[in-house]
Structures are given as structure tokens and as C-alpha cells.
Phi, psi and omega in degrees: 000140182277130175236130180276145176257134178270137177285120180248121181242140169271177184299321181295317178296319179299312181296322179297315181291320179296320179294323178297317178296318179297318179294320178299322177295324179293331182269009173080025177299323180297318181296324179293320178291318181296328181292335182269348181267146179290160179294157180292150176288327177229145182246008179249137175224136183247114179260133178283125180259122172240135185287084176207159180292338182296336183268007179305323178301334178297324182284331174288323182290341183304314181296321178293322177297321178294321177296331180276359174116355177282120181264339181237097178258113184251145175245120181268112181281089186251355180088184188273351183243347189263356182302310179299325178293321179295321177293315183295327182270355179084011179279336179236154181259320184221141174214148172264109185220159178277153184298315182302329179288342182260345184302316179300326180287323176293319177298329179279359177083017179289146184279077179242135176251130180255137173239144180278163174131347179273131182289161177245041184285353181275355180274148179259133181255130178253138179221175178281175182298335180289340181274108180247344181209168181300323181297340178282353182282351179302000000 
């Protein structure tokens, strides 16, 4: 039977690996890889903007998207409820959204692709009086 091993890093190993990646970036490793890849078919990308702190990674990603060849990075100011509709209707290309908000559109057969990785930290967890900390949730 197959058992997966989890990579366990201590802080020093993590910092060492992160520093190695940073140094590689300083020496232009990305430019060498980018030079071997063909140009993008499209250079425009439309990100759905919802006014919340959760979408901050999109603004950090803008520079990386430009490095990857996107010359026109647009932010669609659609508010906190219209993001899934923009994806479903083809007005937006990428949005950071929670899964429950997209399920009705997937059930309706809309062409949306979901990728994992967005945290669900905006949800509130209710517990009994015995729960005083996260470790009490076991």
C-alpha cells in the first residue's frame, strides 16, 4: 500500500531553501527559462476585484504575471457578490473566491475551473463553551 511522506522542514531548512530561490531569481534564472518558452497566445488577463483583504495576493501576483508575459493586467471592480457571475459569463478570467459561492454556477453547467489554495479564513467558527482554543477542536 502506498503511503505518502510529508516533507517536514524546520525553520532553518525553510529559510535556507527560500534564500536559495531568492538568489536564483537575482541571477536571472527566470529570464533564462522565459527565453526558452514561446510567447503567450494572449497578453491580457482580467482579475475580478472584490474589496476585501483576502484578494491581496492578486496584487502581489500582478508583477509575476507581467514577468510571465501578460502586458495588460486588468482589475474588474465588480463588488463582493458579482465575481462568480463574471467568471461564469466570461467577463473575468481569474478570481479568488470561496468554493461554496461557485457551486451554484458549477451545478448550472457554467465553464468555471476551480483551483485549490485560497484560504477560508473569513468564516466564523462557533463552538461550545469547552472550546477555548484551536487545539480544543480535536
